[in-house]
Phi, psi and omega in degrees: 000126175280139186217138180232137177256123177246125182248128179247125173275172180297320180298319180292327176301315178297319184291315181282343175067292181256002182054042179290132172231115185275100188298332178299340181281345184283146170262005183255148175282326184222136172232153174250123180254126177265102184280140180283165177295148172054032184291336182284357174291342173267160184297125178238131178256124182232132181236115177113177179218119182082301170252126188245144174296144185295346177280355182286156168290122182295314182291325174296319178295324179295322175294315179301322181286342179090018182248007179221132179254188182299334182285352183075198179132182184280140170228146180260128185250126181250122182286134178230165178285163175295164182203176177254156169062064170288135190265140175274142174199166178242124179205139174054037176083002180245129176259106178279150183257157174279154178210131186289326182194145170212157190280344180209158183223172171210156170238169188228143167233166199284325188203175184261086181279157171293331174205153178275130183222075182265058183258155165260116189242123173258122176262118176256111186253157182275119177237029185273175177293338178302318189278325180075163186297318185295311181287333174299319177294322176296323177296318178298317178299321181296311183288334175294316178295322178296316179297321179295320179293327181289339178059064179300141178194167183306321179250006176262211178291146172247142183233133170237167186219139179231137175261134176262124178210218174304312175231145180292146178229120176282120181271317174202150183272175186300326185257005180293324182225105179247011173245136186306315184296318179296318181296314181296323177294320179296322177294317180301327184274001181299136180259138179290137185259315188082184180095189181286156177266074180276074183292324178301316177300319181293320178295316179299314179302316182291318181293327185288318190226340194297324185266009179294156179297328178297331180262012174102001177295140182260132179297133175085352180269135180303143180256126182234134174239116177258117184252123177259131179230129172265106181088258182208158181280157178274341184236179180277148182252349190306302186294320180295317180294324178296317178298319180298315180297316181294337180270005179077026181258131179269106182268121171256138177244117176257109183256121182248133179060073182297160183301139173287158181308320181287348180264350186300329181295340180271351182277121184296317182224107184291344179259025186299326180295316181297322184281335186279328191281165178305311179211136182277072180235011180090338183285323187267354177256130183224096178277138175235128187298323187205153176293345180272000182229035186275337189302317183290349181265355186295309182296310180297325178291319177301316180297324177293314182299332184258008182276094186302319182292336181273350185278078189295327185285343179263358182275082173255165180297328186291337182237016185228352188269155169251120183243121175255135176255122177253111196248123177288117178249026184288166185297331183290342181288309182084150187296319181296315178292328178299321177295324176295322177297315181297321177294322176300313180292324176297324177296323176292312181301325183297338182281350187245155182269088184280127177195176177303322184250009182247223178286157179229144181236137175219162184214140174232134173252146182220150165230241164286334179253173180234147178222118175286110181285314171196149184271173183295335183256006186287329184234130186256009171212160188297315183299317180295320180295318180292319177298322178296321176300313185290339180273356183298129181269142184288129184276304186075135182157205181275196184224106174236082186289323181298312178298324180293322177296316179299316180299315182293319178302319185277330189252332182266320186254015191294336183244021182246151182278157180288167176095344180223018182255128184229135178240125177252114181261124177243120182215155183242010183199187181287135175279143178277355177230174183288135179254341186294310182299308178300322180294318179297320178297320178295317179301317181295334178279359178091019180261124176272127184251128168253127179258130178237112182254146179228147171059255189259015179293123182291133181297326179298317179294318180300315180290327178297326180281328189291153173284166176279148348289137188302320186297328182268358180242011181234131181228145180212139174217146179287329186243143177298331179293344180274356183298324185300335179293342182273352184299307181300313180294328177292316179297317178297322180295318177299315181293322177299310181295319179299315181297319181293326184270351182233000000 
């Protein structure tokens, strides 16, 4: 990723007045803008909500987004393509304006991290008699340093904590402390419990309820459970670890001071580490020789916890796929049927966990021409993506499906990796151009195509576009009202293909 840092002083803020930065001029994908204090006391023009027109004040948009306060500071700006229908809204003292169209856009994130770590992390710590008061205090120091390295924040990682003893005790939930100082104070105040090290009970307790939305779990954010054990557990971990894996939770086991040879006879299950973790591949197991040598392990352990590609247990189809909708806007569809198509696609989108770090939704409408309605990175939550789908205006015109597939391949999926990209083509008639060549090019690029035909769409064309096996990737109905019946099999098909390819 190319990245540029732009620093604005207060004087420059006055000079530039609105801090306009025209993103189409950049050769960079991402820039970091250092906004000065109190910049919004000057007139700021902001267009859009979440995704902003490039003519907007970047620092004004950052205040509107809620990621910049009066003190100013760095914000990260991500260049996006132009779009239609920028939405007006009022937030954080800034009234953003509506705009029908602009040639380029941007989105914002809060700061320039060494790495992005938008995880929900449950720390299960050892509070048993095995560890004792002295080593318990060393454990608290270790997790405090780990929490500081993770850089907890409202849109960054969230951390909650459970103590393992005779019975598990939840000390604080994921959203109780989202500021570093508050979190570190809460860790410092933890009281030692004593008792058995029933780690299995603690894992089961955490897997059952801790990551629920009611308890502060964020939809679409990877779930991580870091379990600390001094020595070995008093109970079995098998069933609890299985529940965690099935729930999409990535269990890391940090084992400190492994059993000495003369102690092995007291260990109930010598393979407890292998059985507890998300996957027994060495990545999720982290042995540390002693509580007196933990400092050097903080950075490498932090990097593991934040390694999105390594979190195998959270990679489900529902939170990992990129889905593009290619929508026929030709004259034969008609405005009423076009609305039925949009509701059908909204029903598909509703099945996935759309977020910055989860699934992504994008849409292209086509006639003889093509129009990118919104890109895969334009909306970071499900409601916004579905609302954007429903706001798409009907174009009307001819039908060039082949050109539309080529356009979508090049413009919607251009920066995404293969194996998780899906294109759903919805059309009601014969294409005026060839569909086979563009579809084959998309397949070679790693894009799985599902064809959905309505009314007069030729079955030969639908199958020519579809991925193999054709029968499970091709759908047809005579009436637009029948589209809703395809939502469950399409979602199952996407998940089937994702599982087979990953």
